[in-house]
C-alpha positions in Angstrom: 72.2 97.0 100.6 69.5 95.1 102.4 71.9 92.7 104.0 73.0 95.4 106.5 69.4 95.8 107.8 69.3 92.7 110.1 66.3 94.1 112.1 64.2 94.7 109.0 60.6 93.6 109.3 59.8 90.3 107.5 57.2 90.6 104.8 56.6 91.2 101.1 58.5 94.1 99.6 58.0 95.5 96.1 61.4 96.4 94.8 60.5 98.9 92.1 61.8 102.2 90.8 59.7 105.3 91.5 59.7 106.1 87.8 57.3 104.4 85.4 58.9 102.3 82.6 56.9 101.1 79.7 57.3 98.0 77.6 58.3 100.3 74.7 61.0 101.8 76.9 62.3 98.4 77.8 62.4 97.4 74.2 64.3 100.6 73.3 66.8 99.9 76.1 67.4 96.3 74.9 67.8 97.6 71.4 70.3 100.2 72.5 72.4 97.9 74.6 72.5 94.9 72.2 72.7 97.0 69.0 70.1 94.7 67.5 67.3 96.2 65.4 63.7 95.3 66.4 60.9 94.9 63.9 58.0 97.0 65.1 54.7 96.0 63.5 51.8 98.4 63.9 48.6 96.4 63.8 45.1 97.7 64.4 43.8 96.8 67.8 40.9 94.9 66.3 43.3 92.6 64.4 45.3 91.9 67.5 42.2 91.1 69.5 41.0 88.8 66.7 44.4 87.0 66.8 44.2 86.7 70.6 40.7 85.3 70.3 42.0 82.7 67.8 44.6 81.9 70.4 41.9 80.6 72.7 41.2 77.7 70.4 44.4 77.4 68.3 47.9 76.6 69.6 49.4 80.1 68.9 51.5 82.1 71.3 48.9 84.8 71.8 45.6 84.5 73.6 43.4 86.8 75.6 45.2 86.3 78.9 48.6 87.0 77.3 47.2 90.1 75.5 45.9 91.5 78.7 49.3 91.0 80.4 51.1 92.7 77.4 48.8 95.7 77.3 48.0 96.3 80.9 49.9 98.6 83.3 51.5 97.2 86.4 52.4 99.8 88.9 53.6 98.8 92.4 54.4 100.9 95.4 57.9 100.9 96.8 56.9 103.0 99.8 57.3 100.1 102.3 60.9 99.2 101.2 61.9 102.8 101.1 60.5 103.4 104.6 62.1 100.2 106.0 65.5 101.2 104.5 65.0 104.8 105.5 65.7 106.0 101.9 63.7 108.2 99.4 64.7 106.2 96.3 66.5 103.0 95.4 70.1 103.3 94.3 69.4 102.1 90.8 66.6 103.0 88.4 64.6 100.4 86.4 66.4 101.5 83.2 69.8 101.0 84.9 68.7 97.6 86.2 67.6 96.4 82.8 70.9 97.5 81.3 72.9 95.8 84.0 70.9 92.6 83.7 71.4 92.5 79.9 75.1 93.1 80.3 75.3 90.4 83.0 73.7 87.8 80.7 75.9 88.9 77.8 79.1 88.6 79.9 78.1 85.2 81.4 77.5 83.5 78.1 73.7 83.3 78.4 
């Protein structure tokens, strides 16, 4: 789609859907596409923070930085790319992109 816009301004463009998609939504999409069940473990926030604090001194896969990334919200604006392409929304939603990506990896033996 972008290849046909040769005179497009150089710069940083956030390619993002206009709809918000949560980590939980992504997990549900992956579960639905792969057919694999996911173990959901509901832990109190205090326990998770304690484990993350322990990760600061022990070699475990969770620390305070990773916890912040996992629990924070990342919302980016796609106004610049939409304006540059003269469109109101991208041709594919985030959910559709996740599904297509999973299927690509599955079909290409990854």
